[in-house]
N, C-alpha and C positions, 0 to 999 in steps of 0.2 A: 695674731696675723691671720690673713685670709687663707683660703684653701686654693690649691692648684686644681684645675679641672683638666684632666688628661684624657683625650679621646681613647676609648677602649671598647672592646666587645667581650662579653662574658659568654663562654661556650662550654658545652659538654663535648668531650671526645671520649668515646668508649665509656668506661666507668670512672672517669675523672672530670673535674671542672677546672677551668683556668680563666684568668684574665688575659686577654690577648691584646697586645699593643703593636702598633706599627713602629718600626725602628726610628723613623724620622719624627715621631712624637715624643721620644725620650731624649735625654741629654746626650750629646756626643761623647761626653766623659762617662764611660761606663762604670767608673768607680762610684758614681752617684746612684746607679740602678738599685743596688741592694736596699738602701734606705727607702727609696720610693716603693719597692716591692713589699717591704715589711709594713710600711704604713698603709698600703692599699689593702693588704690582707688582714691587718690588725694583729700583727705579730711583733714581738713575742707576747704571748698571753699565758700567764701562769695558771689561769683557770682552764685553759685548753679549749676555749670556745670561739676565740677570735671575733667577739661581738663588736669590736670597734673597727671592723673591716669586712672584707668580702669573703674571708676564709670560712671553712665549715667545720673546723676543729679536728680534722684528720688529714693525713698527708695527701690523700687523693683529691682533696678539695682545697688544697693550698698550693696552687701552682701558677706560674707565669709563663706565657709564650710571647716571643717577639718575632715578628716577620719583617723581613727587609729584602732588598734586591739581591740577586745572587752574587756571590763572591768567586764563583768558579763557573767555567764554561759548560759543564755537564749538569747544571742545575737551573731551575726556573726561579726559585726563591731560596733565601737563607732562613733558617728557623733556629732560634736559640731558646733553650728551655731553662727555667730556674725553679728549683724546689725550695719553697719557703717554709722554714720551721714553724711549728705551731706554738710550742711552749718556749722554745729557745730562739735566739736571734740569727740562726744560720740561714744563709741564702746560698744554695749550692748550684753550681753550674757544671758539676762533675759528669752528669749523664743525661740521657734523653728520657722522655716519657712516651712510650709507645701508644698509650691511649690517646693522649692529646695530639699525637702525630696525625691521627685520623681526621682532626679538624683543620689542619693546616692547609691542605689543598683546597677544600671548600672556602676557607677564609680568604685565601689568595685570589680565587676566582671572584668571589662576591665583592671584594674590596678593589678589584681592578688591577691587581698586580700582573695577572695573566688573563689574556682574552681567550675565551672558549665558546664554542657553539656546538650544535648538534645535541645528541642524546647522551653522549658519554665523553669523558676526557681523562687524561692522565697527566700528572705533574711530577717533575723531578724535584724533590725537596732535599736540600743540603742541611743536615743537622750539624750546626757548628760545634756542638758539645762533643760529638763523637767523630766528626769529620766523615760521616757516612752518608750515602745517598739512599733515599727512600722513594720508591715509585708509588704514588697514590692514584688509584683508579676509582672513579666515582661517576654517578649519573648526574645529568644536568636537566634543568627544566626552565625554559625561558631565559637561558643564558646564565643561570645561577645554579649553585649546587642543590641537588634535589635532597629533600629531607624525608618526605613520606615514602614508605616502602614496607615490605613484608618480612624484612630480616629482623629476627629477635636475637639479641645477644645477651648472654647471662649477666645479670646484675642491672639491666635496664628493662623496665616493665613494658614500655611501649615499643612496637616495631618501628623500624626506620629504613632508610635507603642504605644499602650495604656499601661500605668503603673497604676496598682491598688495598693492603699495604704490603709491598714487597721490599724487604730490607736486604739490600745487596751487600754481599760479603760482610756480614755482621760481626765476624770474629775480630777480636782485638779492639773493640770500640773504646775501652777504657785503659787497657794495659798494653795494647799493641800485639797481643797474642791470644789465640782462642783458648789455649791452655797456659795460663800465665806462668805456672811453675814447671811446665813441660810434662806434668804427670796427670793421669786421669784420677788418681787417688793420692791424697796427702794425709799424713797423720799429724794432727795438731796436738801439741802437748800444752794443755791449758791449766794453770794453777787453780785448784779447787774443783776442777771438772775432770782432769785426767786426759787420757789419750783418746782423741776423737777422729774417726775417719771422715774425710771431707773431700768433695770434688769442687775445685775452683775453676769455673768456666766463664769466659768473657765473650758473650755473643749479644750484641746490642747494648748490654750493660753487664758489668762484672757481677757474678752471683756465686755464693758459696753454698753448696748443698750438703746436707747431712741426712741420714736416716732419722725418721721421727723418733725411733726408739733411743737414739743417742741423747735426746734431751728429755726422755721419760714420757713421751707422748705416743698415742696410737697413730695420730696423723690426720684424723678426721674431725678433731676439735674445732669449734667455731672461733672466729677472730676475737670477739669480746671476751670469751672465756680464757683464751690464751693470753690476751693483754693483761688480764687480772692475775695471771700466774707469774708473779714477780721473779720467782726463782728460775722459771723457764725463760722468761724474757732476758734475764741477766746472763743465762748460759748462751743464748743466741747472740747477744751483744758481744760476749767474750769471743765466741766463734767468729763473728764478723771482724772484730778488731785484729785477732791473730791471723786470720786468713788474709786480711788486707796487707799486713806487713809481709807475709809470705809471697803475696802477689806483686810486691814492689810498689804498692800504692802509698806507703808511708814508711818511715824509718823506725817507728815504735808504736806500741799499742796506745800509748798516750797521744801520739799524733793522730792516730786513726779515730780517736774520740771526737776530734774536731772535723772529721770528714764523714758525716752520717750517711751520705748517699753515694760514696765512692764505691762501695760494694754492699750488696744486700744479702742477708742470710735467709735461707729457705730450707724447709724440710719436706721430705717426700716419703711415700709409702706405696705399697701395691694397691691396685684398684680394689675397692671394696664398697659396701654400702656406705654412703656418705650423706649426712644431714647437711642442708644448706640454709641460708638465712631466711628463706620463706617458710621454713618449718617442714618442708617435704624432704624425702630421702632419695638420692640418686641410686639406682640399682648398680651393682658391681659391673654388669655387662656393658654399661654405658660409657665407661672410661678405660683408659690405659694405665693411668697412675693417678695418685692424689698428691696435691702440692699446696703448701702454704708459704707465703713470702712476707717477710717483715720489711716495711717501707717507712723510713724515717721514724722508727720507734714504735710503730703500730703494725699489727698483722693486717695486711690488706684485705678489704672486704670482698674482693674478687681475686684478680691476679694482675699485677702491673703488666702493661703491654710488653715492654722490653724484657722484663724478667720472664714473661710467658715464652718469648722467643728463646731466651737463654735456656729455659727448662726443656723446650722442644729440641733444641740443638743438642743439649746434654744427653737427652734420651737416645740420640742416634750415635753417640760416641761410646764405643764398647769400653767397658771398664769403669765408667763413672758410677757413682751412687745412684744417679737417676736411671741410667740404663739398666742397672741391676734390679730395680724394682718395677720397671716398666713392663707392660705386657709384651711378650715376644711377638715379632712380626716377621713374615716372610719377605714382604716388600718394604724396603726402607724408605720408599717414597710415599708410603701410605700416610693418611692423615694421623695426627697425634691428638688424642682426646684427653685433656687434662681436667680432672675433677677438682674444683676449687669452691670456695665458700658461697659463690653465687650461681653455681651450676657447672656445666661442662663447656670448656673452651676448645675449639678445634683449630689446629694450626698445621702447617706443613714446614718441614725443614729438609733442605737439600744438603746433605753432608757426605762428602766423599773423602777418599784417601789420596793425598798428594805426597810423594816421596816418603810414604810410610807414616805420614802424620794426618790427623783429621783436618779437613778444610770445609768450612761452611760456605757454600756458594750463595745461598739465599735462604730466607725464611719469610713465610707469609702469614699474616693475621687478618682477621676481618673484624670490622667495627662499624658502629653508626655514630653520627654526630649531629649536633643541633646548636644553632645560635640561640642563646637564651635572652640576651638583651644587648642593646648597643647605645652608646652615648658617651658619658664621661665618668671616670672614677676620680673621686676627690681625695686629695692628699694634703694634709696640713703643710703650708709653706714653711713653717718653722722646722719641719723635718729635713728640709733641704735648703737651708738659708744661702748656701754658696751658689745655688743654681739661679743666679740673678738674671742671666740671659733668658732662661726659660720663662721665668715669671714675666719678664717684659714682653716676650714674644706672644705669650698667651694671656696678657693682661685683660684683653677684651672678653675672653671666655671666663676668666676667673672673677670678674666683677659681678 
């Protein structure tokens, strides 16, 4: 059979890449989306390279974004995110991608979803996965999103135009609660690992944090080295599954195995000299804590955007593992500098107490973005044979 040619844009947002679709270019039956997304990225690939598609072999390069008209009055566009498995056939809609969120406002302006003029604009983005609003602030040039600029973000070599993302009331994005268990610290009792202190925090996306020493690490090890430590990765996966059950995301650890993005495990340690992927070493004074996050089975080469937010928020909640290792600050509104594998990421988190409980009013991250190519992504029609209406609608493009 022939291939379907679906209009698409390939974009970088922060330290991630994704295929971006307009909602009206995809089938109305969303049950067909996962097969299209897998075929577009070349998943599943037991070789882990996704050579038969657009994926790059790691979780940060295997993403899909869909933009459509807003479904709520307080938003300008709807944005749906999908994480596509590399080696397995999972397509998860459980959470959001903070990195790719930075590309959604520029995409919406450049594609005409929203009209903007002047030198700057801001858009209200409704992330349908988390049902949260993100305010995207970015510069314009000749009515389109500006790309060139002088902001350098860790993990991206070239400078670009800064995008500011304000995540409003990010708590409870996945579970409905900032602290899903009601505790700042929980003790997980894991067979083969024993009792592990963990903080389960849900801000922008649920994350479970442990001290690096709990899994036998210093905390400054680099991603590829950690990925190769199968015993450590097994421990982190066990922590992820058990914390997911405790957070109410699944009824059993077996069920959590089928939800690889529902919650991510991360480990933290105090600020210290930290090597990064370029071969240089960050001085201890340049950061407030060190963090690594596992994303879809791999240690992220930087720090996922939403998990960065969760880490920042957790660092402002007294009693969490993250707060325990973070550099003490007199001003809780001060920037939070997180040392990660690609450098230091700077965030802000506005966390207050309401009725004796922590409440995250907002969190802010900064990113750059760039459109890499535009045109069509080709998907074998045999992968979606029931999508006859789509094939007929796009027959002229597919011939």
